N, CA, C and O atoms as a GROMACS GRO file, in nm:
protein
  556
    1MET      N    1   0.087  -0.120  -0.002
    1MET     CA    2  -0.001  -0.001   0.001
    1MET      C    3   0.088   0.125  -0.001
    1MET      O    4   0.192   0.132   0.066
    2HIS      N    5   0.043   0.223  -0.082
    2HIS     CA    6   0.118   0.349  -0.085
    2HIS      C    7   0.094   0.437   0.038
    2HIS      O    8  -0.006   0.420   0.107
    3ASP      N    9   0.181   0.526   0.062
    3ASP     CA   10   0.165   0.619   0.167
    3ASP      C   11   0.116   0.753   0.116
    3ASP      O   12   0.190   0.851   0.121
    4PHE      N   13  -0.009   0.759   0.067
    4PHE     CA   14  -0.061   0.876   0.002
    4PHE      C   15  -0.118   0.965   0.113
    4PHE      O   16  -0.159   0.919   0.219
    5GLU      N   17  -0.117   1.094   0.084
    5GLU     CA   18  -0.180   1.191   0.176
    5GLU      C   19  -0.287   1.271   0.094
    5GLU      O   20  -0.260   1.322  -0.015
    6ILE      N   21  -0.401   1.279   0.150
    6ILE     CA   22  -0.519   1.356   0.091
    6ILE      C   23  -0.534   1.472   0.171
    6ILE      O   24  -0.540   1.464   0.294
    7LYS      N   25  -0.541   1.594   0.102
    7LYS     CA   26  -0.557   1.723   0.173
    7LYS      C   27  -0.678   1.790   0.108
    7LYS      O   28  -0.701   1.774  -0.011
    8GLU      N   29  -0.756   1.868   0.188
    8GLU     CA   30  -0.858   1.951   0.138
    8GLU      C   31  -0.794   2.087   0.113
    8GLU      O   32  -0.729   2.144   0.201
    9GLU      N   33  -0.815   2.139  -0.014
    9GLU     CA   34  -0.748   2.265  -0.054
    9GLU      C   35  -0.850   2.346  -0.132
    9GLU      O   36  -0.943   2.288  -0.188
   10LYS      N   37  -0.839   2.475  -0.138
   10LYS     CA   38  -0.911   2.562  -0.222
   10LYS      C   39  -0.876   2.530  -0.363
   10LYS      O   40  -0.762   2.492  -0.390
   11LEU      N   41  -0.970   2.543  -0.456
   11LEU     CA   42  -0.947   2.527  -0.598
   11LEU      C   43  -0.874   2.644  -0.654
   11LEU      O   44  -0.941   2.742  -0.687
   12THR      N   45  -0.742   2.644  -0.670
   12THR     CA   46  -0.668   2.761  -0.724
   12THR      C   47  -0.661   2.753  -0.871
   12THR      O   48  -0.695   2.651  -0.931
   13GLU      N   49  -0.614   2.866  -0.934
   13GLU     CA   50  -0.590   2.865  -1.077
   13GLU      C   51  -0.489   2.755  -1.114
   13GLU      O   52  -0.505   2.687  -1.215
   14ASP      N   53  -0.385   2.739  -1.032
   14ASP     CA   54  -0.285   2.634  -1.056
   14ASP      C   55  -0.348   2.498  -1.058
   14ASP      O   56  -0.321   2.422  -1.151
   15LEU      N   57  -0.427   2.465  -0.965
   15LEU     CA   58  -0.490   2.340  -0.961
   15LEU      C   59  -0.587   2.320  -1.077
   15LEU      O   60  -0.594   2.210  -1.132
   16LYS      N   61  -0.663   2.424  -1.116
   16LYS     CA   62  -0.752   2.421  -1.230
   16LYS      C   63  -0.674   2.391  -1.356
   16LYS      O   64  -0.716   2.314  -1.443
   17ASN      N   65  -0.555   2.456  -1.364
   17ASN     CA   66  -0.470   2.434  -1.481
   17ASN      C   67  -0.421   2.288  -1.491
   17ASN      O   68  -0.410   2.233  -1.601
   18LYS      N   69  -0.391   2.226  -1.375
   18LYS     CA   70  -0.354   2.094  -1.364
   18LYS      C   71  -0.459   1.997  -1.416
   18LYS      O   72  -0.432   1.903  -1.491
   19ILE      N   73  -0.582   2.027  -1.372
   19ILE     CA   74  -0.695   1.948  -1.411
   19ILE      C   75  -0.722   1.956  -1.560
   19ILE      O   76  -0.737   1.853  -1.625
   20PHE      N   77  -0.728   2.077  -1.615
   20PHE     CA   78  -0.761   2.092  -1.756
   20PHE      C   79  -0.644   2.048  -1.841
   20PHE      O   80  -0.666   2.003  -1.954
   21SER      N   81  -0.525   2.057  -1.795
   21SER     CA   82  -0.410   2.000  -1.870
   21SER      C   83  -0.427   1.850  -1.877
   21SER      O   84  -0.408   1.793  -1.985
   22GLY      N   85  -0.461   1.784  -1.771
   22GLY     CA   86  -0.483   1.639  -1.770
   22GLY      C   87  -0.593   1.602  -1.860
   22GLY      O   88  -0.578   1.511  -1.942
   23PHE      N   89  -0.709   1.670  -1.849
   23PHE     CA   90  -0.822   1.645  -1.937
   23PHE      C   91  -0.782   1.654  -2.085
   23PHE      O   92  -0.814   1.567  -2.165
   24ASN      N   93  -0.711   1.764  -2.118
   24ASN     CA   94  -0.672   1.787  -2.255
   24ASN      C   95  -0.571   1.677  -2.310
   24ASN      O   96  -0.580   1.630  -2.423
   25GLU      N   97  -0.480   1.643  -2.224
   25GLU     CA   98  -0.382   1.541  -2.262
   25GLU      C   99  -0.456   1.410  -2.289
   25GLU      O  100  -0.432   1.345  -2.391
   26TYR      N  101  -0.545   1.372  -2.200
   26TYR     CA  102  -0.613   1.249  -2.226
   26TYR      C  103  -0.706   1.248  -2.347
   26TYR      O  104  -0.713   1.150  -2.421
   27ALA      N  105  -0.778   1.360  -2.366
   27ALA     CA  106  -0.864   1.369  -2.490
   27ALA      C  107  -0.771   1.367  -2.612
   27ALA      O  108  -0.805   1.297  -2.708
   28ASN      N  109  -0.660   1.435  -2.617
   28ASN     CA  110  -0.566   1.429  -2.729
   28ASN      C  111  -0.515   1.285  -2.754
   28ASN      O  112  -0.494   1.245  -2.868
   29GLU      N  113  -0.496   1.210  -2.649
   29GLU     CA  114  -0.449   1.073  -2.669
   29GLU      C  115  -0.561   0.984  -2.726
   29GLU      O  116  -0.531   0.895  -2.805
   30ILE      N  117  -0.684   1.002  -2.690
   30ILE     CA  118  -0.793   0.920  -2.733
   30ILE      C  119  -0.859   0.964  -2.860
   30ILE      O  120  -0.890   0.881  -2.945
   31LYS      N  121  -0.882   1.098  -2.876
   31LYS     CA  122  -0.947   1.156  -2.987
   31LYS      C  123  -0.862   1.241  -3.083
   31LYS      O  124  -0.907   1.276  -3.192
   32GLY      N  125  -0.742   1.272  -3.042
   32GLY     CA  126  -0.652   1.351  -3.128
   32GLY      C  127  -0.692   1.500  -3.122
   32GLY      O  128  -0.650   1.577  -3.208
   33TYR      N  129  -0.767   1.539  -3.030
   33TYR     CA  130  -0.821   1.669  -3.014
   33TYR      C  131  -0.869   1.691  -2.868
   33TYR      O  132  -0.925   1.600  -2.808
   34HIS      N  133  -0.846   1.811  -2.813
   34HIS     CA  134  -0.882   1.825  -2.673
   34HIS      C  135  -1.030   1.874  -2.655
   34HIS      O  136  -1.084   1.865  -2.546
   35GLY      N  137  -1.090   1.924  -2.758
   35GLY     CA  138  -1.229   1.952  -2.754
   35GLY      C  139  -1.284   2.079  -2.704
   35GLY      O  140  -1.396   2.116  -2.740
   36ILE      N  141  -1.207   2.154  -2.617
   36ILE     CA  142  -1.261   2.280  -2.555
   36ILE      C  143  -1.163   2.388  -2.590
   36ILE      O  144  -1.045   2.377  -2.557
   37GLU      N  145  -1.207   2.491  -2.654
   37GLU     CA  146  -1.130   2.609  -2.693
   37GLU      C  147  -1.151   2.709  -2.577
   37GLU      O  148  -1.247   2.706  -2.500
   38ASP      N  149  -1.046   2.803  -2.575
   38ASP     CA  150  -1.054   2.903  -2.476
   38ASP      C  151  -1.180   2.991  -2.489
   38ASP      O  152  -1.225   3.021  -2.599
   39PRO      N  153  -1.236   3.032  -2.372
   39PRO     CA  154  -1.351   3.121  -2.382
   39PRO      C  155  -1.326   3.256  -2.441
   39PRO      O  156  -1.214   3.306  -2.432
   40PHE      N  157  -1.420   3.314  -2.498
   40PHE     CA  158  -1.422   3.453  -2.548
   40PHE      C  159  -1.548   3.523  -2.492
   40PHE      O  160  -1.639   3.462  -2.436
   41THR      N  161  -1.545   3.656  -2.512
   41THR     CA  162  -1.659   3.731  -2.464
   41THR      C  163  -1.703   3.838  -2.568
   41THR      O  164  -1.628   3.881  -2.655
   42PHE      N  165  -1.827   3.877  -2.551
   42PHE     CA  166  -1.869   4.002  -2.610
   42PHE      C  167  -1.910   4.083  -2.495
   42PHE      O  168  -1.991   4.038  -2.413
   43VAL      N  169  -1.857   4.201  -2.486
   43VAL     CA  170  -1.877   4.296  -2.366
   43VAL      C  171  -1.942   4.419  -2.424
   43VAL      O  172  -1.904   4.463  -2.532
   44ILE      N  173  -2.041   4.477  -2.354
   44ILE     CA  174  -2.109   4.592  -2.392
   44ILE      C  175  -2.090   4.702  -2.284
   44ILE      O  176  -2.089   4.675  -2.164
   45TYR      N  177  -2.074   4.829  -2.333
   45TYR     CA  178  -2.042   4.942  -2.254
   45TYR      C  179  -2.144   5.057  -2.289
   45TYR      O  180  -2.198   5.068  -2.399
   46ASP      N  181  -2.163   5.136  -2.189
   46ASP     CA  182  -2.232   5.256  -2.210
   46ASP      C  183  -2.126   5.363  -2.187
   46ASP      O  184  -2.089   5.394  -2.074
   47LYS      N  185  -2.080   5.419  -2.301
   47LYS     CA  186  -1.959   5.497  -2.301
   47LYS      C  187  -1.839   5.414  -2.241
   47LYS      O  188  -1.791   5.320  -2.305
   48GLU      N  189  -1.792   5.448  -2.121
   48GLU     CA  190  -1.684   5.376  -2.062
   48GLU      C  191  -1.728   5.271  -1.956
   48GLU      O  192  -1.652   5.188  -1.906
   49LYS      N  193  -1.853   5.285  -1.930
   49LYS     CA  194  -1.919   5.202  -1.817
   49LYS      C  195  -1.954   5.066  -1.863
   49LYS      O  196  -2.033   5.053  -1.956
   50PHE      N  197  -1.898   4.958  -1.802
   50PHE     CA  198  -1.936   4.820  -1.828
   50PHE      C  199  -2.083   4.802  -1.794
   50PHE      O  200  -2.129   4.842  -1.687
   51ILE      N  201  -2.157   4.739  -1.889
   51ILE     CA  202  -2.297   4.721  -1.858
   51ILE      C  203  -2.341   4.568  -1.881
   51ILE      O  204  -2.449   4.528  -1.837
   52GLY      N  205  -2.257   4.488  -1.948
   52GLY     CA  206  -2.295   4.349  -1.964
   52GLY      C  207  -2.189   4.274  -2.039
   52GLY      O  208  -2.102   4.331  -2.105
   53ILE      N  209  -2.198   4.139  -2.027
   53ILE     CA  210  -2.106   4.047  -2.087
   53ILE      C  211  -2.170   3.911  -2.118
   53ILE      O  212  -2.259   3.864  -2.046
   54VAL      N  213  -2.125   3.851  -2.225
   54VAL     CA  214  -2.165   3.712  -2.250
   54VAL      C  215  -2.028   3.640  -2.275
   54VAL      O  216  -1.950   3.685  -2.359
   55ALA      N  217  -2.001   3.534  -2.205
   55ALA     CA  218  -1.880   3.460  -2.224
   55ALA      C  219  -1.922   3.322  -2.286
   55ALA      O  220  -2.013   3.254  -2.238
   56TYR      N  221  -1.852   3.285  -2.395
   56TYR     CA  222  -1.885   3.164  -2.464
   56TYR      C  223  -1.758   3.085  -2.501
   56TYR      O  224  -1.648   3.141  -2.502
   57GLU      N  225  -1.773   2.953  -2.532
   57GLU     CA  226  -1.663   2.874  -2.576
   57GLU      C  227  -1.713   2.772  -2.668
   57GLU      O  228  -1.833   2.742  -2.667
   58ILE      N  229  -1.627   2.714  -2.752
   58ILE     CA  230  -1.657   2.607  -2.834
   58ILE      C  231  -1.619   2.482  -2.766
   58ILE      O  232  -1.503   2.461  -2.731
   59VAL      N  233  -1.718   2.395  -2.744
   59VAL     CA  234  -1.694   2.261  -2.674
   59VAL      C  235  -1.727   2.154  -2.769
   59VAL      O  236  -1.844   2.139  -2.805
   60TRP      N  237  -1.624   2.072  -2.814
   60TRP     CA  238  -1.646   1.965  -2.904
   60TRP      C  239  -1.729   1.997  -3.023
   60TRP      O  240  -1.812   1.918  -3.066
   61GLY      N  241  -1.704   2.121  -3.080
   61GLY     CA  242  -1.775   2.154  -3.203
   61GLY      C  243  -1.901   2.228  -3.186
   61GLY      O  244  -1.959   2.271  -3.286
   62ALA      N  245  -1.950   2.248  -3.060
   62ALA     CA  246  -2.075   2.316  -3.036
   62ALA      C  247  -2.042   2.440  -2.949
   62ALA      O  248  -1.937   2.451  -2.886
   63LEU      N  249  -2.137   2.531  -2.950
   63LEU     CA  250  -2.117   2.660  -2.884
   63LEU      C  251  -2.186   2.657  -2.744
   63LEU      O  252  -2.304   2.624  -2.731
   64HIS      N  253  -2.110   2.693  -2.647
   64HIS     CA  254  -2.159   2.690  -2.507
   64HIS      C  255  -2.156   2.827  -2.451
   64HIS      O  256  -2.057   2.900  -2.461
   65ILE      N  257  -2.267   2.862  -2.390
   65ILE     CA  258  -2.277   2.993  -2.317
   65ILE      C  259  -2.229   2.966  -2.179
   65ILE      O  260  -2.296   2.891  -2.108
   66LYS      N  261  -2.120   3.021  -2.134
   66LYS     CA  262  -2.068   3.003  -1.996
   66LYS      C  263  -2.132   3.103  -1.900
   66LYS      O  264  -2.171   3.068  -1.788
   67TYR      N  265  -2.141   3.226  -1.945
   67TYR     CA  266  -2.194   3.326  -1.846
   67TYR      C  267  -2.263   3.433  -1.933
   67TYR      O  268  -2.215   3.469  -2.041
   68LEU      N  269  -2.375   3.481  -1.884
   68LEU     CA  270  -2.440   3.605  -1.941
   68LEU      C  271  -2.488   3.691  -1.813
   68LEU      O  272  -2.562   3.646  -1.727
   69HIS      N  273  -2.436   3.817  -1.813
   69HIS     CA  274  -2.466   3.907  -1.707
   69HIS      C  275  -2.484   4.048  -1.757
   69HIS      O  276  -2.405   4.101  -1.835
   70VAL      N  277  -2.590   4.107  -1.709
   70VAL     CA  278  -2.621   4.252  -1.731
   70VAL      C  279  -2.635   4.317  -1.605
   70VAL      O  280  -2.705   4.268  -1.518
   71GLU      N  281  -2.570   4.431  -1.588
   71GLU     CA  282  -2.572   4.508  -1.464
   71GLU      C  283  -2.717   4.542  -1.430
   71GLU      O  284  -2.798   4.567  -1.519
   72LYS      N  285  -2.749   4.542  -1.301
   72LYS     CA  286  -2.884   4.557  -1.259
   72LYS      C  287  -2.964   4.677  -1.320
   72LYS      O  288  -3.079   4.663  -1.363
   73GLU      N  289  -2.897   4.795  -1.320
   73GLU     CA  290  -2.971   4.908  -1.374
   73GLU      C  291  -2.992   4.909  -1.521
   73GLU      O  292  -3.061   4.997  -1.572
   74TYR      N  293  -2.933   4.810  -1.595
   74TYR     CA  294  -2.945   4.807  -1.737
   74TYR      C  295  -3.042   4.682  -1.781
   74TYR      O  296  -3.069   4.662  -1.900
   75ARG      N  297  -3.088   4.606  -1.680
   75ARG     CA  298  -3.175   4.493  -1.712
   75ARG      C  299  -3.309   4.539  -1.770
   75ARG      O  300  -3.351   4.653  -1.749
   76LYS      N  301  -3.376   4.450  -1.841
   76LYS     CA  302  -3.506   4.470  -1.895
   76LYS      C  303  -3.502   4.581  -2.007
   76LYS      O  304  -3.602   4.647  -2.034
   77GLN      N  305  -3.386   4.596  -2.066
   77GLN     CA  306  -3.372   4.698  -2.177
   77GLN      C  307  -3.324   4.632  -2.306
   77GLN      O  308  -3.293   4.703  -2.402
   78GLY      N  309  -3.316   4.500  -2.313
   78GLY     CA  310  -3.276   4.437  -2.434
   78GLY      C  311  -3.132   4.410  -2.449
   78GLY      O  312  -3.086   4.363  -2.553
   79ILE      N  313  -3.056   4.441  -2.337
   79ILE     CA  314  -2.903   4.427  -2.341
   79ILE      C  315  -2.865   4.279  -2.359
   79ILE      O  316  -2.778   4.246  -2.440
   80GLY      N  317  -2.929   4.192  -2.284
   80GLY     CA  318  -2.901   4.045  -2.281
   80GLY      C  319  -2.939   3.992  -2.421
   80GLY      O  320  -2.869   3.906  -2.474
   81THR      N  321  -3.042   4.040  -2.480
   81THR     CA  322  -3.082   3.994  -2.613
   81THR      C  323  -2.983   4.039  -2.722
   81THR      O  324  -2.952   3.962  -2.813
   82LEU      N  325  -2.934   4.162  -2.710
   82LEU     CA  326  -2.825   4.211  -2.802
   82LEU      C  327  -2.700   4.123  -2.791
   82LEU      O  328  -2.639   4.085  -2.891
   83LEU      N  329  -2.665   4.093  -2.666
   83LEU     CA  330  -2.536   4.009  -2.649
   83LEU      C  331  -2.563   3.873  -2.705
   83LEU      O  332  -2.477   3.816  -2.773
   84MET      N  333  -2.681   3.818  -2.678
   84MET     CA  334  -2.704   3.679  -2.725
   84MET      C  335  -2.712   3.677  -2.881
   84MET      O  336  -2.670   3.580  -2.945
   85HIS      N  337  -2.767   3.784  -2.939
   85HIS     CA  338  -2.769   3.789  -3.093
   85HIS      C  339  -2.634   3.784  -3.148
   85HIS      O  340  -2.614   3.722  -3.252
   86LYS      N  341  -2.531   3.849  -3.083
   86LYS     CA  342  -2.399   3.848  -3.120
   86LYS      C  343  -2.344   3.706  -3.124
   86LYS      O  344  -2.282   3.662  -3.221
   87VAL      N  345  -2.370   3.637  -3.012
   87VAL     CA  346  -2.320   3.504  -2.997
   87VAL      C  347  -2.386   3.410  -3.098
   87VAL      O  348  -2.318   3.330  -3.163
   88LEU      N  349  -2.518   3.421  -3.110
   88LEU     CA  350  -2.583   3.334  -3.214
   88LEU      C  351  -2.537   3.361  -3.351
   88LEU      O  352  -2.532   3.265  -3.428
   89GLN      N  353  -2.501   3.485  -3.393
   89GLN     CA  354  -2.444   3.516  -3.522
   89GLN      C  355  -2.307   3.452  -3.535
   89GLN      O  356  -2.271   3.394  -3.638
   90PHE      N  357  -2.228   3.463  -3.423
   90PHE     CA  358  -2.097   3.395  -3.427
   90PHE      C  359  -2.110   3.246  -3.452
   90PHE      O  360  -2.032   3.189  -3.527
   91GLY      N  361  -2.209   3.182  -3.390
   91GLY     CA  362  -2.225   3.040  -3.406
   91GLY      C  363  -2.266   3.008  -3.550
   91GLY      O  364  -2.219   2.911  -3.608
   92LYS      N  365  -2.356   3.090  -3.607
   92LYS     CA  366  -2.402   3.060  -3.742
   92LYS      C  367  -2.284   3.090  -3.844
   92LYS      O  368  -2.260   3.015  -3.938
   93ASP      N  369  -2.213   3.205  -3.817
   93ASP     CA  370  -2.091   3.229  -3.916
   93ASP      C  371  -1.997   3.119  -3.906
   93ASP      O  372  -1.936   3.089  -4.009
   94ASN      N  373  -1.975   3.054  -3.800
   94ASN     CA  374  -1.879   2.952  -3.783
   94ASN      C  375  -1.936   2.804  -3.806
   94ASN      O  376  -1.872   2.703  -3.776
   95LYS      N  377  -2.059   2.802  -3.860
   95LYS     CA  378  -2.127   2.677  -3.894
   95LYS      C  379  -2.128   2.577  -3.780
   95LYS      O  380  -2.108   2.458  -3.800
   96LEU      N  381  -2.152   2.630  -3.662
   96LEU     CA  382  -2.164   2.536  -3.546
   96LEU      C  383  -2.304   2.477  -3.543
   96LEU      O  384  -2.397   2.547  -3.580
   97PRO      N  385  -2.323   2.357  -3.502
   97PRO     CA  386  -2.454   2.286  -3.518
   97PRO      C  387  -2.555   2.335  -3.416
   97PRO      O  388  -2.673   2.344  -3.448
   98PHE      N  389  -2.512   2.369  -3.294
   98PHE     CA  390  -2.607   2.417  -3.183
   98PHE      C  391  -2.535   2.497  -3.083
   98PHE      O  392  -2.412   2.503  -3.077
   99ILE      N  393  -2.617   2.557  -3.004
   99ILE     CA  394  -2.572   2.635  -2.893
   99ILE      C  395  -2.647   2.586  -2.766
   99ILE      O  396  -2.765   2.552  -2.770
  100TYR      N  397  -2.573   2.583  -2.657
  100TYR     CA  398  -2.641   2.531  -2.532
  100TYR      C  399  -2.604   2.616  -2.414
  100TYR      O  400  -2.502   2.683  -2.414
  101VAL      N  401  -2.688   2.611  -2.315
  101VAL     CA  402  -2.664   2.692  -2.190
  101VAL      C  403  -2.738   2.627  -2.070
  101VAL      O  404  -2.840   2.559  -2.088
  102GLU      N  405  -2.690   2.647  -1.955
  102GLU     CA  406  -2.751   2.593  -1.829
  102GLU      C  407  -2.799   2.723  -1.755
  102GLU      O  408  -2.731   2.826  -1.751
  103THR      N  409  -2.917   2.711  -1.700
  103THR     CA  410  -2.966   2.826  -1.620
  103THR      C  411  -3.052   2.768  -1.507
  103THR      O  412  -3.097   2.653  -1.512
  104LEU      N  413  -3.073   2.848  -1.410
  104LEU     CA  414  -3.154   2.803  -1.289
  104LEU      C  415  -3.303   2.854  -1.311
  104LEU      O  416  -3.326   2.950  -1.384
  105ASN      N  417  -3.400   2.787  -1.243
  105ASN     CA  418  -3.540   2.822  -1.262
  105ASN      C  419  -3.574   2.964  -1.225
  105ASN      O  420  -3.671   3.020  -1.276
  106PHE      N  421  -3.496   3.025  -1.139
  106PHE     CA  422  -3.526   3.163  -1.102
  106PHE      C  423  -3.438   3.262  -1.180
  106PHE      O  424  -3.445   3.383  -1.158
  107GLN      N  425  -3.356   3.209  -1.268
  107GLN     CA  426  -3.269   3.308  -1.343
  107GLN      C  427  -3.342   3.335  -1.480
  107GLN      O  428  -3.426   3.424  -1.488
  108ALA      N  429  -3.311   3.260  -1.584
  108ALA     CA  430  -3.344   3.302  -1.719
  108ALA      C  431  -3.408   3.199  -1.809
  108ALA      O  432  -3.401   3.222  -1.930
  109PRO      N  433  -3.472   3.085  -1.766
  109PRO     CA  434  -3.518   3.000  -1.870
  109PRO      C  435  -3.620   3.064  -1.971
  109PRO      O  436  -3.620   3.030  -2.089
  110GLU      N  437  -3.704   3.153  -1.924
  110GLU     CA  438  -3.798   3.214  -2.020
  110GLU      C  439  -3.731   3.304  -2.118
  110GLU      O  440  -3.776   3.319  -2.231
  111PHE      N  441  -3.615   3.369  -2.073
  111PHE     CA  442  -3.541   3.461  -2.155
  111PHE      C  443  -3.487   3.373  -2.274
  111PHE      O  444  -3.504   3.412  -2.390
  112TYR      N  445  -3.423   3.257  -2.247
  112TYR     CA  446  -3.367   3.169  -2.348
  112TYR      C  447  -3.474   3.111  -2.435
  112TYR      O  448  -3.452   3.096  -2.555
  113LYS      N  449  -3.592   3.078  -2.380
  113LYS     CA  450  -3.698   3.025  -2.464
  113LYS      C  451  -3.743   3.123  -2.564
  113LYS      O  452  -3.775   3.086  -2.677
  114LYS      N  453  -3.748   3.253  -2.527
  114LYS     CA  454  -3.786   3.358  -2.622
  114LYS      C  455  -3.687   3.371  -2.736
  114LYS      O  456  -3.722   3.420  -2.844
  115LEU      N  457  -3.562   3.327  -2.713
  115LEU     CA  458  -3.464   3.333  -2.819
  115LEU      C  459  -3.461   3.202  -2.900
  115LEU      O  460  -3.372   3.185  -2.983
  116GLY      N  461  -3.553   3.111  -2.877
  116GLY     CA  462  -3.566   2.991  -2.952
  116GLY      C  463  -3.494   2.864  -2.891
  116GLY      O  464  -3.483   2.761  -2.957
  117PHE      N  465  -3.448   2.877  -2.770
  117PHE     CA  466  -3.391   2.763  -2.702
  117PHE      C  467  -3.500   2.676  -2.649
  117PHE      O  468  -3.609   2.725  -2.618
  118GLU      N  469  -3.474   2.547  -2.636
  118GLU     CA  470  -3.566   2.446  -2.587
  118GLU      C  471  -3.501   2.377  -2.468
  118GLU      O  472  -3.381   2.351  -2.467
  119ILE      N  473  -3.584   2.348  -2.368
  119ILE     CA  474  -3.525   2.277  -2.252
  119ILE      C  475  -3.507   2.132  -2.299
  119ILE      O  476  -3.599   2.069  -2.352
  120GLU      N  477  -3.388   2.082  -2.278
  120GLU     CA  478  -3.360   1.949  -2.309
  120GLU      C  479  -3.386   1.857  -2.189
  120GLU      O  480  -3.438   1.746  -2.205
  121PHE      N  481  -3.350   1.903  -2.072
  121PHE     CA  482  -3.381   1.830  -1.947
  121PHE      C  483  -3.365   1.926  -1.836
  121PHE      O  484  -3.303   2.031  -1.854
  122SER      N  485  -3.419   1.894  -1.720
  122SER     CA  486  -3.418   1.969  -1.598
  122SER      C  487  -3.377   1.874  -1.488
  122SER      O  488  -3.407   1.755  -1.493
  123ARG      N  489  -3.306   1.931  -1.386
  123ARG     CA  490  -3.270   1.856  -1.276
  123ARG      C  491  -3.316   1.923  -1.146
  123ARG      O  492  -3.265   2.030  -1.111
  124ALA      N  493  -3.406   1.865  -1.076
  124ALA     CA  494  -3.467   1.921  -0.956
  124ALA      C  495  -3.397   1.855  -0.838
  124ALA      O  496  -3.311   1.768  -0.852
  125GLY      N  497  -3.439   1.902  -0.720
  125GLY     CA  498  -3.396   1.837  -0.593
  125GLY      C  499  -3.294   1.916  -0.514
  125GLY      O  500  -3.247   1.871  -0.409
  126PHE      N  501  -3.260   2.033  -0.566
  126PHE     CA  502  -3.165   2.116  -0.496
  126PHE      C  503  -3.228   2.196  -0.387
  126PHE      O  504  -3.350   2.209  -0.387
  127SER      N  505  -3.157   2.247  -0.296
  127SER     CA  506  -3.216   2.327  -0.188
  127SER      C  507  -3.279   2.450  -0.236
  127SER      O  508  -3.242   2.502  -0.341
  128HIS      N  509  -3.377   2.503  -0.161
  128HIS     CA  510  -3.454   2.617  -0.196
  128HIS      C  511  -3.536   2.606  -0.316
  128HIS      O  512  -3.567   2.707  -0.379
  129ASN      N  513  -3.576   2.482  -0.352
  129ASN     CA  514  -3.656   2.453  -0.474
  129ASN      C  515  -3.590   2.497  -0.606
  129ASN      O  516  -3.657   2.528  -0.705
  130VAL      N  517  -3.465   2.497  -0.604
  130VAL     CA  518  -3.387   2.532  -0.725
  130VAL      C  519  -3.393   2.416  -0.820
  130VAL      O  520  -3.385   2.300  -0.780
  131VAL      N  521  -3.407   2.452  -0.956
  131VAL     CA  522  -3.408   2.350  -1.057
  131VAL      C  523  -3.301   2.404  -1.167
  131VAL      O  524  -3.304   2.519  -1.210
  132PHE      N  525  -3.213   2.311  -1.204
  132PHE     CA  526  -3.127   2.339  -1.314
  132PHE      C  527  -3.195   2.308  -1.444
  132PHE      O  528  -3.255   2.201  -1.456
  133HIS      N  529  -3.189   2.398  -1.542
  133HIS     CA  530  -3.240   2.373  -1.669
  133HIS      C  531  -3.118   2.370  -1.779
  133HIS      O  532  -3.028   2.453  -1.780
  134TYR      N  533  -3.128   2.276  -1.860
  134TYR     CA  534  -3.029   2.265  -1.968
  134TYR      C  535  -3.108   2.282  -2.098
  134TYR      O  536  -3.201   2.208  -2.130
  135LEU      N  537  -3.060   2.390  -2.171
  135LEU     CA  538  -3.132   2.430  -2.292
  135LEU      C  539  -3.040   2.417  -2.419
  135LEU      O  540  -2.918   2.424  -2.410
  136ARG      N  541  -3.100   2.399  -2.527
  136ARG     CA  542  -3.030   2.395  -2.663
  136ARG      C  543  -3.110   2.468  -2.770
  136ARG      O  544  -3.233   2.478  -2.768
  137LYS      N  545  -3.030   2.519  -2.863
  137LYS     CA  546  -3.097   2.581  -2.990
  137LYS      C  547  -3.004   2.530  -3.095
  137LYS      O  548  -2.881   2.535  -3.087
  138TYR      N  549  -3.076   2.479  -3.201
  138TYR     CA  550  -2.999   2.440  -3.320
  138TYR      C  551  -2.982   2.559  -3.408
  138TYR      O  552  -3.073   2.640  -3.426
  139LEU      N  553  -2.858   2.569  -3.464
  139LEU     CA  554  -2.828   2.683  -3.542
  139LEU      C  555  -2.844   2.650  -3.693
  139LEU      O  556  -2.822   2.736  -3.778
   0.00000   0.00000   0.00000
């Protein structure tokens, strides 16, 4: 038996890099491709003031929305829709087959449905009656 030591530690950037490096190395060994490209963003400003961002990445040839955020005072003004239209156009221009996103029941499932996304599945059972929704839109 080995004399291993297990420690509880915060997930640092260094540890994340070790994880993703290992994932990528394994994927390259098996598939010849690591599958996940670095995330990019579209950021929107009101003059110099940051008002919103959408972060996206290509995952195994499909488009994934990592984050969408609009500052509180700019919500309900179409900012999120503008950002999403930029990402949707990016996906179409790059001939990606679909775009997908995860959201919580109290966040934005209706917003994404208005953009043509459909719920693929939902996972309930979390505290505070939270439900995770997983949505997809074919491009």
